[in-house]
C-alpha positions in Angstrom: -29.2 -54.3 -83.8 -27.7 -53.5 -87.4 -28.1 -50.2 -88.2 -27.0 -48.6 -91.7 -25.0 -45.4 -91.4 -25.4 -43.2 -94.3 -23.4 -39.7 -94.7 -22.5 -37.0 -97.2 -19.1 -34.7 -95.8 -18.9 -31.7 -96.8 -16.5 -30.1 -95.5 -13.1 -29.8 -97.7 -10.8 -31.5 -96.6 -12.8 -33.4 -94.5 -12.6 -36.2 -91.0 -13.1 -39.4 -92.8 -10.6 -41.2 -89.1 -12.6 -39.0 -86.7 -16.0 -40.7 -87.9 -14.6 -43.6 -88.4 -13.0 -44.2 -85.1 -17.0 -43.6 -83.8 -17.5 -46.0 -86.5 -15.4 -48.8 -85.3 -16.3 -47.9 -81.9 -19.6 -48.5 -81.4 -19.8 -52.5 -82.7 -18.9 -54.7 -85.3 -18.8 -53.2 -88.9 -18.9 -53.7 -91.9 -18.1 -51.3 -95.2 -20.0 -51.6 -98.2 -19.9 -49.0 -100.0 -18.5 -45.1 -99.7 -20.3 -43.9 -97.4 -22.1 -46.7 -96.1 -21.5 -48.9 -93.3 -23.3 -50.5 -91.4 -23.1 -51.7 -87.7 -23.8 -54.6 -85.1 -24.7 -52.0 -81.9 -26.2 -52.5 -78.5 -26.3 -47.9 -79.6 -29.4 -46.6 -79.9 -29.4 -45.0 -83.4 -30.4 -41.1 -82.0 -27.1 -41.9 -80.2 -25.2 -43.5 -82.7 -25.3 -39.7 -84.4 -24.9 -37.6 -82.1 -21.2 -39.2 -82.0 -21.2 -39.0 -85.8 -22.4 -35.4 -85.4 -19.6 -33.9 -82.5 -17.5 -36.3 -84.8 -17.5 -34.4 -88.0 -18.7 -30.8 -89.1 -21.8 -29.1 -88.3 -22.6 -28.8 -91.7 -22.5 -32.7 -92.3 -25.6 -34.9 -93.4 -25.8 -38.2 -90.6 -29.0 -40.8 -91.5 -28.5 -43.9 -88.9 -31.5 -46.1 -88.5 -31.7 -50.4 -88.2 -32.3 -53.3 -90.9 -34.0 -56.1 -90.7 -32.7 -59.4 -91.4 -34.7 -59.2 -94.2 -32.2 -57.3 -97.0 -30.9 -57.3 -100.3 -28.3 -56.7 -102.4 -26.5 -57.0 -105.7 -22.6 -56.4 -106.1 -22.1 -56.2 -102.5 -19.1 -57.1 -101.7 -18.6 -60.3 -101.2 -17.1 -59.8 -96.6 -20.5 -57.8 -96.5 -22.7 -60.4 -97.0 -20.8 -62.6 -95.2 -21.2 -60.3 -91.8 -24.9 -59.6 -93.0 -25.2 -63.0 -93.6 -23.2 -64.5 -89.7 -25.7 -65.7 -87.4 -23.2 -63.6 -84.5 -25.2 -60.8 -86.2 -28.2 -59.2 -82.9 -31.1 -58.4 -85.4 
């Protein structure tokens, strides 16, 4: 399934690398916007959220939810649009 991940890292000196590592380990991914990633994964939203929580700080915020093939965008980067349109996506 394709999951959307949105986050706010609140701690001074935010550790983006640890959060990015969890996202990248979950599966094929793209980073279409500043605090938004999309990942094609077999991991449930709850397990991915828990992994992000462990990688970040206690006051960080995460939202993880599946998206469907029925999506729309405007001015999103070409790489992310091609990633979404790939026949390899597991909708």
